[in-house]
Steps between C-alpha positions, in 0.01 A plus 500: 500500500812668678730389229267643242484836674883501564575409131262768392682755722840401356363553151339828581819623667709413188242692288481798729874521495488495118265804478642814356477771779698811557711535818272535803178411311274250665354208335143519429423148405244429782434132406868404518560712810196332671645153449832612643318668786323174590839306502668768696230469761479118525853402394707813595846356538505289194349792303772724627766247432383476147498871449833563664665222305353639162642835582832438668627168375811503293304317223190742513255502356411145593320265261133423575578149629768656742234751623254220550743291691561779745144599551394143556746466788300466829533820706654300788776385286625838368844533628535886527860480626602301194290723273677806633826341477442422130339821398640778732823375654647374168661838404315542173339826414124480427341639179336840622261472194376163611453631854319805364267268294433289804421815712247588232323166587560503869367858544135425398502157674604669825252776453199259457609196706347397835722616794686178552596470138581873477763454773645198315543705199665769706754240628575397150542872393758513796681224343517677168606818670786308668604344167523862352716606788240739648548391868283785646203414280552126561503556878198720496297258301625187695417672833143576372458135401644361829270751681197333352626138515816423695522162320558652153812317401579712199497830705702324781760390250524862383559612844752236568715639204487866613730655761347562836370848562609716781221537751605853579463591124152344507410707807621810301288404198193472728579840645540664162180335366287667771485193720405263215690190424649478155722712283 
């Protein structure tokens, strides 16, 4: 049964990425989004790996068999360090249009997901922000994800690749924000 759901999610992801949407427009295909939402909740790391690979791999978009191979990887076997090395640390420039299309899918998923899946999506979005070179956004999203679940390996891998922040600057940011954490 798990394989059926995961294969359906890979198929639905490929169909959602093929939708014609304007930049910033969210996907409205609730049936396909629901299938992805289920796999994001019950197989978050393999689902994130499939999505990240389809967006950031040099040979993106991936074929349906390649998507299915990634999403059928057991979560405990997802090697985030290797994944980040292949997709982020490889020196290639991602396609902003593909990331924009993905954000149009991840946005409604995040908005409607249960809390644990929502923060996994935020960790994935942090990875995409890092890939686009937006370290500030990547850090903010990764810290949100880590704040909910310290074991989020995607968010941790993002933070591992960003320079350390100056604690004095963080204190200044808190002061400037009226005592609230964040920017």
